[in-house]
C-alpha positions in Angstrom: 4.5 31.8 4.1 1.0 32.1 2.7 -1.2 28.9 2.4 -4.6 28.8 0.7 -7.0 26.2 1.3 -8.9 25.1 -2.1 -11.2 22.6 -3.4 -9.9 20.5 -6.3 -12.2 22.3 -8.8 -10.7 25.6 -7.9 -7.1 24.9 -8.5 -5.1 26.2 -11.4 -4.5 22.6 -13.1 -1.6 23.8 -15.1 0.3 25.3 -12.1 -0.6 22.4 -9.8 0.9 19.7 -12.1 4.0 21.9 -12.9 4.6 22.1 -9.2 4.4 18.2 -8.7 6.5 17.7 -11.9 9.3 19.7 -10.7 9.1 19.2 -7.0 12.2 17.9 -5.2 9.9 15.0 -4.2 7.5 14.7 -7.0 5.8 11.3 -8.1 3.0 10.1 -10.0 0.4 10.2 -7.3 0.5 14.0 -6.9 -0.7 15.0 -10.6 -4.2 16.3 -10.5 -5.5 13.7 -13.3 -4.2 10.8 -10.9 -5.9 12.3 -7.9 -9.1 12.8 -9.8 -9.1 9.2 -11.0 -8.5 7.7 -7.5 -10.0 10.0 -4.9 -13.6 10.7 -5.3 -13.2 14.0 -3.3 -10.2 16.0 -2.5 -9.4 19.4 -1.2 -5.7 20.8 -1.0 -3.4 23.4 0.6 -1.5 25.6 -1.7 1.6 27.7 -0.9 2.0 31.1 -2.7 1.9 30.8 -6.6 1.9 26.8 -6.3 5.3 26.8 -5.0 4.2 24.0 -2.8 1.1 21.8 -2.7 -0.6 19.2 -0.4 -3.6 17.2 -1.8 -6.1 16.2 0.9 -8.4 13.3 -0.4 -11.3 12.9 2.0 -14.6 10.9 2.4 -17.5 11.5 4.7 -19.1 9.0 7.3 -22.6 8.3 8.2 -22.7 11.5 10.1 -21.2 13.7 7.2 -18.1 14.3 8.9 -15.2 14.6 6.6 -12.1 12.3 7.1 -8.7 12.6 5.3 -7.7 9.3 3.9 -5.1 7.4 2.0 -6.7 5.9 -1.0 -5.4 2.1 -1.8 -3.6 3.0 -5.1 -2.0 6.0 -3.9 0.9 4.9 -1.9 2.1 8.1 -0.4 1.3 11.8 -0.8 2.3 14.7 1.6 3.6 18.0 0.7 5.1 18.6 -2.8 7.3 21.4 -3.2 10.0 23.2 -5.6 11.7 24.3 -2.3 13.6 22.3 0.2 11.2 20.4 2.5 12.3 21.8 5.9 10.6 20.6 8.9 9.2 24.2 9.4 7.5 24.1 5.9 6.1 20.5 6.5 4.8 21.6 10.1 3.1 24.8 8.6 1.2 22.5 6.1 0.1 19.9 8.8 -1.0 22.9 11.1 -2.9 24.6 8.2 -5.3 21.4 7.8 -8.7 22.7 8.7 -10.2 21.5 12.1 -13.5 20.3 10.5 -11.7 17.2 9.4 -12.7 14.8 12.3 -9.9 12.2 11.3 -6.7 12.6 9.4 -4.7 9.6 7.9 -1.8 10.6 5.6 1.1 8.5 4.2 3.8 10.9 3.8 6.3 10.8 0.9 9.5 9.1 1.9 11.4 12.3 1.6 9.2 13.9 4.4 9.3 13.1 8.0 6.8 14.2 10.6 8.3 17.4 12.3 9.0 17.3 16.1 6.4 18.2 18.7 3.3 17.3 16.3 0.2 15.5 17.9 0.2 12.5 15.4 0.2 8.8 16.0 3.1 7.5 13.6 3.5 4.3 12.0 6.1 3.0 9.7 5.5 1.5 6.1 8.0 0.1 3.6 8.7 0.5 -0.1 11.3 -1.1 -2.2 13.4 0.3 -5.0 16.2 -1.0 -7.3 18.7 1.1 -9.3 19.0 -0.2 -12.8 22.1 1.6 -14.0 24.2 -1.5 -13.8 24.4 -4.3 -16.5 21.9 -7.0 -16.2 24.6 -9.6 -15.3 25.6 -7.5 -12.3 21.9 -6.8 -11.2 21.5 -10.7 -11.3 24.2 -11.3 -8.8 22.1 -9.8 -6.1 19.1 -12.3 -6.9 18.1 -14.6 -4.3 18.4 -18.4 -4.6 14.6 -18.7 -4.3 14.3 -16.1 -7.1 16.8 -18.1 -9.5 14.9 -21.1 -8.9 11.7 -19.2 -9.9 13.2 -18.0 -13.2 14.5 -21.4 -14.0 11.1 -23.0 -13.6 9.6 -20.3 -15.8 12.2 -20.9 -18.5 11.5 -24.5 -18.3 7.8 -24.1 -18.6 8.3 -22.0 -22.0 6.8 -19.0 -20.6 7.1 -15.8 -22.8 6.4 -12.2 -22.6 3.2 -10.5 -23.9 3.4 -7.0 -25.1 0.8 -4.4 -26.1 -1.9 -5.6 -23.8 -4.7 -3.3 -23.5 -5.8 -1.8 -20.1 -9.1 -3.6 -20.2 -7.2 -6.9 -20.4 -5.0 -5.7 -17.3 -7.8 -4.6 -15.3 -10.1 -7.6 -15.9 -7.1 -9.9 -14.9 -6.7 -7.8 -11.8 -10.4 -8.2 -11.0 -10.2 -11.9 -11.3 -6.9 -12.8 -9.6 -6.0 -10.0 -7.2 -6.6 -10.6 -3.5 -9.9 -9.2 -2.2 -9.9 -5.7 -0.6 -12.8 -3.5 0.2 -11.8 -1.1 -2.7 -11.2 -3.6 -5.3 -14.4 -2.8 -7.4 -13.5 0.9 -7.0 -9.8 0.2 -7.9 -10.9 -1.8 -11.1 -12.7 1.3 -12.3 -9.9 3.8 -11.4 -7.0 1.8 -12.9 -8.7 2.1 -16.3 -8.8 5.8 -16.3 -5.2 5.7 -14.8 -3.6 3.5 -17.5 -5.3 5.3 -20.5 -4.1 8.5 -19.1 -0.5 7.1 -18.8 -0.5 5.7 -22.2 -2.2 9.1 -23.7 0.9 10.9 -22.3 3.3 8.2 -23.4 4.5 7.5 -19.8 4.1 3.8 -19.5 3.1 0.4 -20.9 1.3 -2.9 -20.1 3.1 -6.2 -20.0 2.1 -9.8 -19.4 3.5 -13.4 -19.4 1.8 -16.2 -21.2 2.2 -19.9 -21.6 3.0 -21.7 -25.0 -0.7 -22.1 -25.6 -1.4 -18.3 -25.1 -2.9 -18.5 -21.5 -2.2 -15.2 -19.7 -0.5 -16.0 -16.4 0.7 -12.6 -15.1 0.2 -8.8 -15.9 1.7 -5.6 -14.8 1.4 -2.0 -15.7 4.6 0.3 -15.6 4.7 3.8 -15.4 7.5 6.3 -16.0 7.7 9.2 -13.7 10.5 11.3 -11.8 13.4 9.0 -13.1 11.6 5.9 -11.7 9.5 3.0 -13.4 6.8 2.4 -11.2 5.2 -1.2 -10.9 1.5 -0.6 -10.5 -0.6 -3.6 -10.8 1.6 -6.7 -10.6 -0.8 -9.7 -10.5 -0.5 -13.4 -11.3 -3.1 -16.1 -11.6 -2.8 -19.2 -9.4 -1.3 -21.2 -12.2 1.1 -18.4 -13.0 2.3 -18.4 -9.3 3.0 -22.2 -9.7 5.2 -21.4 -12.9 7.0 -18.3 -11.6 5.2 -16.0 -14.1 5.5 -12.8 -12.1 8.9 -13.1 -11.4 9.6 -13.9 -14.9 7.8 -10.7 -15.8 9.7 -8.5 -13.5 13.0 -10.2 -14.7 12.0 -9.3 -18.4 11.6 -5.7 -17.3 15.2 -5.7 -15.6 16.7 -7.2 -18.9 15.2 -4.3 -21.1 16.0 -1.5 -18.5 19.4 -2.4 -17.3 22.1 0.2 -17.6 19.4 2.9 -17.7 19.6 5.9 -15.0 16.2 4.7 -13.6 14.9 3.2 -10.4 12.4 0.4 -10.4 9.9 1.2 -7.9 8.3 -2.0 -6.6 5.5 0.2 -5.1 5.0 -1.7 -1.8 3.8 -0.7 1.6 5.0 -3.3 3.7 8.0 -5.8 4.1 8.0 -7.5 0.8 9.9 -10.8 0.1 9.3 -10.8 -3.5 11.0 -7.4 -4.1 13.7 -8.3 -1.6 14.6 -11.3 -3.7 15.6 -8.9 -6.6 18.0 -7.2 -4.5 15.9 -4.1 -4.0 16.5 -1.6 -1.1 13.9 -1.2 1.7 12.9 2.5 2.2 10.7 3.4 5.2 8.0 6.1 5.0 5.6 7.3 7.7 1.9 6.8 8.1 0.5 9.7 10.5 -2.8 9.5 12.0 -5.0 11.8 14.1 -8.7 11.0 15.3 -10.4 14.0 16.9 -13.9 12.2 17.2 -15.2 11.7 20.8 -14.3 8.2 21.8 -13.0 7.6 18.1 -16.6 7.0 17.2 
C-alpha cells in the first residue's frame, strides 16, 4: 500500500473531494473546502490515486514544533476510504504520520477504531443520531416528558419558525449567545465561509425561531451530507432557553423531514441530554493522543 505525505496546497482537489464523497465513512468534515475554512494549516496522507486520504490539521507552538490537533468545529476526521477500513489500513496510515509532529490528537470517525497494539492514549466521545424514516407521530412517541413540556411551553408562547436567515445573522447570533471558548472568534469567521460554501452547493439551509414581536430566540444551520442532516450551530438566547426555542426549532425540523431516508446528526462530542430527549441514539467514537515532547513540555 503506497502512502504519500502531501501539503494541502499540493493535492488534487477534485480527486480528494471525490474520495471523501464516495468514502464508506464520508462526512462533511473531510472535504477540502471545509478543511480550508476551519483549519489554518493542514497536511495529509494519500493512498495510491486518492483511494484513501487522511487530513492532518496542525498548528505550531512557541518553539515552532508542529502539533496535529482537532479543530473545534470539526467533530471527527481520520482515514476516509473507498475501500473497507480494515485495522491494517488504519494502522498503516497512523504509522505513516511523520515523526516531526511533536504531539498528535485526532478524533477518529465513528466507523474507525484504533488498531490493536498502537501506542496512543484513547478517550471516548459521544455523538447522537436519529433515524428520520418514520412518520412524525411515531418519532414523537420517543420524546421525553421534559421535551414535551418544553414544546408545550413554546407553543403557548406563540413562537414561530423563521426561514431564509442569512449566514451573517446566524454567525452574529452565535457570537452573542454561544458559550465562550478559546476558538470562538475564529469559529465566528470560519462559519461564515462554511455556510456560504454550503449554500452555494445547495447542501443546506439556515433556520431560526422568533417570538410574536420578531425577536430572534434561536438559530441553527443544517447541512446535508452522506444521507445525513447535520445540526451545525444550534444556539439559543437566554430568553429563548426560557421559552423552549431550540427544542421548538429541532422539532420543526423533525416535522419537515419525517419519513425521509435520512439521519439527523446532532453533532455532539459528549453525553447530551438535549439530543437524548428526542430519542436519538448515542454513538461512541474515539479520541486518540500521543505526546512525544520531553516531559510533555
